[in-house]
C-alpha positions as CSV (number, residue, x, y, z in Angstrom):
1,M,12.6,-11.9,4.9
2,K,9.7,-12.1,2.5
3,E,8.8,-9.5,0.0
4,Y,5.4,-7.9,-0.1
5,Q,2.9,-9.7,-2.7
6,K,2.5,-8.0,-5.9
7,I,-0.9,-6.4,-6.2
8,K,-2.6,-7.3,-9.4
9,W,-4.5,-4.7,-11.8
10,I,-7.9,-4.9,-12.1
11,Y,-7.7,-5.0,-16.1
12,Q,-5.8,-7.0,-18.6
13,F,-3.1,-5.6,-20.8
14,D,-2.6,-6.2,-24.5
15,E,0.6,-7.9,-24.9
16,K,1.8,-6.0,-27.9
17,T,0.5,-2.6,-27.1
18,H,0.8,-2.8,-23.2
19,K,-2.7,-0.8,-23.0
20,P,-5.3,-1.8,-20.6
21,I,-8.3,-4.1,-21.9
22,P,-11.6,-2.9,-20.6
23,Q,-12.4,-6.3,-19.1
24,I,-12.0,-7.5,-15.4
25,V,-9.2,-9.9,-15.2
26,D,-10.6,-13.7,-14.9
27,Y,-8.8,-14.0,-11.3
28,F,-11.2,-11.3,-10.1
29,T,-14.5,-12.1,-12.1
30,P,-15.7,-14.5,-9.3
31,M,-15.1,-11.9,-6.5
32,K,-16.4,-8.8,-8.4
33,D,-19.4,-8.4,-6.0
34,W,-17.3,-8.7,-2.9
35,K,-17.4,-5.7,-0.7
36,R,-14.2,-4.1,-0.3
37,E,-12.3,-1.5,1.7
38,F,-10.5,0.8,-0.8
39,T,-7.4,2.9,0.2
40,E,-5.5,5.5,-1.3
41,K,-2.3,4.2,-3.3
42,I,0.4,6.5,-2.5
43,D,3.1,6.9,-4.6
44,W,6.1,5.8,-4.9
45,T,8.6,3.8,-3.0
46,N,7.8,0.8,-0.8
47,I,9.7,0.5,2.5
48,R,9.9,-2.8,4.8
49,V,10.8,-2.2,8.4
50,F,11.7,-5.6,9.8
51,R,12.2,-6.6,13.7
52,D,13.1,-9.8,14.8
53,W,15.1,-11.0,17.9
54,H,15.4,-7.3,19.0
55,K,17.4,-6.3,15.6
56,V,15.5,-3.8,13.3
57,S,16.6,-4.0,9.6
58,F,15.4,-1.8,6.7
59,L,14.8,-2.9,2.9
60,W,13.1,-1.7,-0.2
61,R,10.3,-3.6,-1.7
62,T,12.7,-6.0,-3.1
63,D,15.7,-7.4,-1.1
64,N,18.5,-6.7,-3.6
65,A,17.7,-2.7,-3.8
66,Q,19.9,-0.6,-1.8
67,I,18.5,2.2,0.4
68,P,19.7,5.7,0.0
69,L,21.8,6.8,2.8
70,R,19.8,9.8,3.7
71,L,16.5,7.5,4.0
72,L,18.4,4.9,5.9
73,N,19.6,7.7,8.5
74,R,15.8,8.8,8.9
75,L,14.6,5.2,9.1
76,Q,17.4,4.5,12.2
77,E,16.1,7.9,13.6
78,L,12.3,6.7,13.8
79,F,12.5,3.2,14.4
80,M,14.6,2.2,17.2
81,E,14.3,-1.1,18.9
82,E,13.1,0.4,22.2
83,L,9.6,1.4,20.3
84,F,9.2,-1.9,19.1
85,E,9.8,-3.4,22.4
86,Q,7.4,-1.2,24.0
87,K,4.5,-1.9,21.3
88,F,5.1,-5.5,20.5
89,W,7.5,-7.0,23.0
90,E,9.3,-10.3,21.7
91,Q,7.1,-10.5,18.6
92,T,8.5,-10.5,15.0
93,V,7.0,-7.8,13.0
94,T,7.3,-6.3,9.6
95,L,5.9,-2.6,9.0
96,Y,5.1,-1.9,5.4
97,W,5.7,1.9,4.4
98,E,5.5,4.3,1.5
99,W,8.3,6.7,1.2
100,Y,7.0,9.9,-0.5
101,G,7.8,13.6,-0.9
102,W,8.4,16.3,-3.7
103,K,11.8,15.3,-4.2
104,I,10.9,11.5,-5.0
105,Q,7.9,12.0,-7.0
106,H,7.9,15.5,-8.4
107,W,7.7,14.5,-11.8
108,I,4.3,12.6,-11.0
109,R,2.3,14.7,-8.6
110,D,2.6,17.7,-6.2
111,Y,3.7,16.0,-2.9
112,K,4.7,18.1,0.0
113,E,8.5,19.2,0.0
114,Q,9.4,17.2,3.2
115,E,10.0,13.7,2.7
116,D,7.9,11.4,5.0
117,F,6.6,7.9,5.5
118,V,2.9,6.4,5.3
119,L,1.7,3.0,6.8
120,F,-0.1,0.7,4.8
121,D,0.3,-2.8,6.1
122,V,1.5,-4.3,9.4
123,E,2.3,-8.1,9.8
124,I,3.0,-9.9,13.0
125,G,4.5,-13.3,12.7
126,W,2.6,-14.5,9.5
127,V,-0.5,-12.3,10.5
128,F,-1.7,-9.2,8.7
129,L,-3.5,-6.7,10.9
130,E,-6.9,-5.6,10.6
131,R,-7.4,-1.8,9.7
132,E,-8.3,-0.5,13.3
133,N,-4.9,-2.3,14.3
134,I,-3.0,-0.5,11.6
135,E,-4.1,2.8,12.5
136,D,-3.4,1.9,16.3
137,V,0.3,1.0,15.2
138,A,0.6,4.3,13.2
139,K,-0.8,6.3,16.1
140,S,1.7,4.7,18.5
141,L,4.6,5.8,16.2
142,W,3.5,9.2,15.4
143,L,3.3,8.5,11.7
144,E,0.6,8.7,9.0
145,V,-1.6,5.8,7.7
146,V,-3.0,5.4,4.3
147,P,-6.6,6.8,4.3
148,V,-9.6,4.6,3.4
149,R,-11.4,6.3,0.9
150,C,-14.6,4.0,0.1
151,Y,-16.3,1.0,0.4
152,G,-18.1,-1.2,-2.3
153,N,-17.8,-3.8,-4.8
154,L,-15.3,-3.9,-7.9
155,E,-17.8,-2.7,-10.6
156,L,-19.3,0.2,-8.4
157,W,-15.7,1.6,-8.1
158,I,-14.7,1.0,-11.7
159,Q,-17.4,3.2,-12.9
160,R,-17.0,5.8,-10.1
161,V,-13.1,6.1,-11.3
162,K,-14.1,6.3,-14.9
163,E,-16.7,9.1,-14.0
164,N,-13.7,10.9,-12.3
165,C,-15.5,10.9,-9.0
166,L,-12.2,10.4,-7.1
167,W,-11.3,12.4,-4.0
168,Q,-8.7,15.1,-3.5
169,D,-5.6,14.2,-1.0
170,K,-4.6,16.8,1.8
171,N,-2.7,18.7,-1.1
172,N,-5.9,19.3,-3.0
173,K,-4.5,17.1,-5.7
174,Q,-6.9,14.5,-7.3
175,I,-5.8,10.9,-6.2
176,E,-4.7,8.6,-8.8
177,W,-5.0,4.9,-7.5
178,L,-7.2,2.8,-5.4
179,V,-6.2,-0.6,-3.8
180,G,-9.2,-2.8,-2.6
181,R,-9.0,-5.2,0.0
182,P,-12.2,-7.6,0.7
183,I,-14.0,-6.8,4.0
184,W,-13.7,-10.6,4.8
185,W,-10.2,-11.7,4.0
186,Y,-9.5,-14.4,1.6
187,L,-6.2,-16.2,0.2
188,D,-5.7,-17.6,-3.1
189,R,-3.9,-20.9,-3.9
190,L,-0.4,-19.3,-3.3
191,W,-1.8,-18.1,0.3
192,N,-1.9,-14.4,-1.0
193,R,-4.4,-12.2,-0.3
194,I,-7.0,-11.0,-2.8
195,I,-5.8,-7.4,-3.3
196,V,-6.7,-5.5,-6.3
197,K,-5.5,-1.9,-7.7
198,I,-7.2,0.4,-9.9
199,K,-5.7,3.5,-11.7
200,Q,-7.6,6.3,-13.2
201,E,-5.3,6.7,-16.1
202,H,-6.1,3.2,-17.2
203,L,-9.7,3.3,-17.1
204,K,-9.9,6.3,-19.4
205,Q,-8.1,4.9,-22.2
C-alpha cells in the first residue's frame, strides 16, 4: 500500500539554521499564479484506512509505524467492511484522515478533549476524488471533513498569512496552516499532485 505523498513547503529553508528563506521554492515558481483551493491543515497524526478485497487495514502515514491500541479499537468500530461495501461495492479504497484531540496535541493547540478523525483525501483505485465527492464520503460515514478556507493564488495567500488574516477554527483558535491544491489537477514528473503547505510561523520569521 502506497504512502501519502509528502506535501512540499512554500518556502526554502537555510541548510545551516533550518530557518525559512522568504522566497518561493523553484518548484512552485511557474505555478504561483494558479488558482488554488486552500484547506485547513489539521494537526497532527495521519491515518490511512485501506480497503481491498473486503479486507480493511489501518496504517499510520508510514507503513512501519505502529498504531496505538486505543486508536486501533476506535478505527475498527468506525470502519467496518459493511460500510465500505454499501458505499464502494467492490472497489479498492484508501481514506486519508487526521487523528486529533487534546490528548494528542495539547502541547500545540487547544483541541477538544475527545479524540476524533477528520477526512482530508480519498483515493479509489489510483484516482483521487474531487472535493464534493470527498464531502459525500465523509457525510456517509458521519464524520468530519477538513474545511475549505479560501481560494486564490499563492502570492495572495502568502501575503494574507503574513498579515495575520487567517480564520479561527470551531474552537475559536486561530488556524496555523493552509494546504493548497490547484483547482485544475496537475501532476509532476513523479506523478505526484502539485500540493503546497503554508505555515504562519514560517512567514513571520
